[in-house]
N, C-alpha and C positions, 0 to 999 in steps of 0.2 A: 504494501498500499504505500509506502515512503516515497517510492519510486514513481507512482502514478501521480501522487501528490505533487512531487517535484516537476512532473513532466507538464501537469496542467499550469501550475506556478510560472513556467518558464515561458508560457505563450500569454499571460495577464498583461490586458492593457493597462491596468494599474500598476505605475513602476514599483511602488512601494508593496506591492504582492509577488513582484517577478523575483525570481531568483537565478541566478547563474547556471545552474546545472542543465547545460546543453546535451549532456550525454543521456539524461533520463529518458526524455521523447523519442531518443534515437533507438532505445531498446524496448520501447513498448512495440505491440502487437501493431501492425500496419493500420488495422480499421482504428484503433485508438488514437495513433498519432495522429491519423487525417483528422479525427474529430478534435483532438486537442489542438492542432494547427489551425483548425477552423474557429476555434473558441467556442467548441459546442459540448466539450467533455467537462470543462470546469462547471458550468452552470447546472449539469445532469447530478455530476458528482457531489455539490455542495447541497443541493435538494435532499439529499438523503442522508449526508455526513452528519455526527453529531455537531451541534454549533460550538465554534471556537477551535475545533481540531485541526482543519484545513490551515487556520491562520496560525496555530500553534508550530505545526510543521513548516510552513514559509519561515517564520521567525527563527525556529531553531536552527533551519538550514543557513540563514544568514548569520546567526550569532556563531555557529561552529565553523563556516567558512571564515569568518573573521578572525576567530581565534587561531586557524591554520595558518592564514596569511602572517598573522603576527608574529608566530612561534617557531613556524617551519623552518627558517634560517638557523636556529640554535639546537635543532634536533638530530640526532642520528639515526633513530628508529621509529617508526610509527606502527602501533599495533591497533589495529579496529576490531572490536569485540563483536560478533554476530553482524558481520560487514554487510551481508546481504548484496544489493546492487549498487552499495556506495560508490561513487564515481571521483573520488578525491585523489585517488592516486594518478587518475587521468589528468584530471582538471589540474591539478598542482603539480603537473610533472616536470616543469622547468624550476618551479620554486623548490622542489623536492628531489631534484637529481644525485644532491650528494646523500640523501638519507635511504633508507630500506623500509620498503611498506609491507608489513605482514596482516594480512585479512584471515581472520579466524572466523570459520562457519562450518557448517555440515557440509558434505562433500557432495548432497543432493545439489544445495543451493549454489556452491562454488560452480559444478559442472553446468549448471543453468547458466549462470551469469558468464562463463567462459564461452559457452556455445552461442549466446547471444551477441556478445562483443566480438567474435569470429565471423559470423552471418553478416554482421554489420561493418566488417572490415574497420573496427575500432582496434587500434594496436594498445596492447597491455606494456606497459613501460617496463625496460627489463629489472628494474630495481623492486618489483612486486613479487613476493612469495605469498602463495594460498597455501593455509593450512587447514586441512579438513581434520574435523574432530566431532566426535560422537560424544556429547557433553553428558551422556549418562554413562558412559564406560571409559573414556580415556582420560588420564591425566594431563590436564593443560599444562604444568611446568615440563613433563617430558616431552609433550608435543613442542613447545616453544625451544626447548634444548636440542631435540631432532631437527628442527627446520632452521636452526641458526640464529635464534634469538639472543642477544648477548644481555648478560646481566651488567648493572653499573654503568649503561650508558644513558645519556640524554636522550628520553624518549617522549613520544606522544601518545598517550592512550585515549582513545574514544571509545565509550560505550552510550551510543545513541540508541533512545528508544528501547533500552534492554533491562535496566535495574529494576524497575516494576514488575516484571516478569520471574526474576529469581526469588528463590526463598531467602529468609536470613542466613542461613548456613552458607549458602552459596556466595552471597554477598560477601561475608566474611572472608570466604575462600579467595573471592575473585580480588578484592582490594589488598588482600594480604600479601597477595602473590604480585599485584602490582607495587606495592610497597618494596618487597623482597627484590624485584628485577630492576625498579627504577633508579637509575642515578639522580646523584642531586642536581636539582633544577628542572627534572621531568616535569611534564605538563599532564594533567590527567582532566578530562572533559566528560562529562556527563548530565544527563539530566534524570529526574526522579519526580514520583508524586508524592505527595504529603501523607502521612501516615493516616490521618483522619480520612482521607479518601480510601486508603485500604479497607477501613473500618466503616465506611459507608456513611458516614455522618452527614453528607450533601450540604457543605459549607460553601462551595465555591460554584463560579458560573459554569455553567454546562455540565456540571459534575455527574448529576444521574446518567443523562444521556450517554456521556463518553464511556461511564463505567459499566453500563447495559449493552452498548455497543461492542465492548471488550467480551462480556460472556457470549452475546450472541457468535461472535467470532470463534469459540470455544476455547478461548483462554480465561487467564484470571491474574489479577494484578495482587501481588503475594508479598510486596516489600515498601515499605514507604519510610519516609523520615519526616520528624516533626516539624512542623514549620518554624523557621527559625533556628534550627538546630543542626544545620548541613556542615557548619564551621567544628562542631563538638563531634559531629562522625567522623569528620576528615581526619582530626587529631590522633585518632586511634590507629592510624596508617601513618603517622609522620608525614602527613599532607597539610599543607595550609591554603586556606581559603583565599582565594585571588579576586574572584569575581563570581556573584551570584545573581541570575535574571529572573524574578518572578514575572507573571503575567503581566502585570501592570508595568515593568521594566522593560520587556519585550514590545509591548504596543509602543511605549514611549521611543524607544531606539529605533524600530524598524517600521513600525506600520502607522507612524504619525509624520504628516507632512509639515513644512516650516511655519505653515499658518494654523497649526493645533488641529488639524483634519485627520481623523482617525480613518483608515480606510478597512479597519475590522477588528471584531474583539477575540482575545485569545483565551482558551479554556484556562479557567482557573486552577486547576489542577497540578499542574506541573510547575518545576523549576529548572533552571539549567546552572551548572556549575564548572566553574574553570578553578582548579587547584595545583599547586605546585609541592613537589617533593623536596623536604625540609634537607 
């Protein structure tokens, strides 16, 4: 779904809702690509999508792209958890030619991505390493070591649209591993939902419909951080909070023009974090 939303965003008439992901529409099925180019796909999608989630994905894409541009020159390795059809290794290939990208996901998803890129003659940069993993069976540390991911290097770790689907034990293991492998000055970017959302307290804009849409997709949110406690969470893993963007922050930074006009409301359930290894 993230790829679909980014493809719709690429063809937006409204500049504030337009993303730079030119790869997303290319790898869509041909009929969807045609609808997106004709600007017919977006209105249809938004009619059925939970209010605020599309705007959130647009703002999140802008936030992460901005963080990549700011930090890529300083990192030696990039590790993308649950990479899916993420295109940043391609879109930022010039800025990141000195760094190695590692994309972590299931073999099925990775093979589908590689197939789509090949069929559309999109070259995967030589500094990209695909790490197939069965999250239920494989050791993440063993996989990283096997595929040459180095410890104590300055890294950029990305967990986009992932943490809310992990249980607390998996979160602890994942962030513990990040802390173990990350060299000083490494950057971690991730988004999360508030713990109250996992408890279904319905405190935020669009919360009920967003949560229901997750359940309808056969999934469940199992992890959240209490609002205002991201810094406390990070301290357990020797990470320092550099920036946090709530729904209101995202609206102000990315969806509001210089006259104060807002192009769209963002679901209030999520927050985005950039952290640094001490």
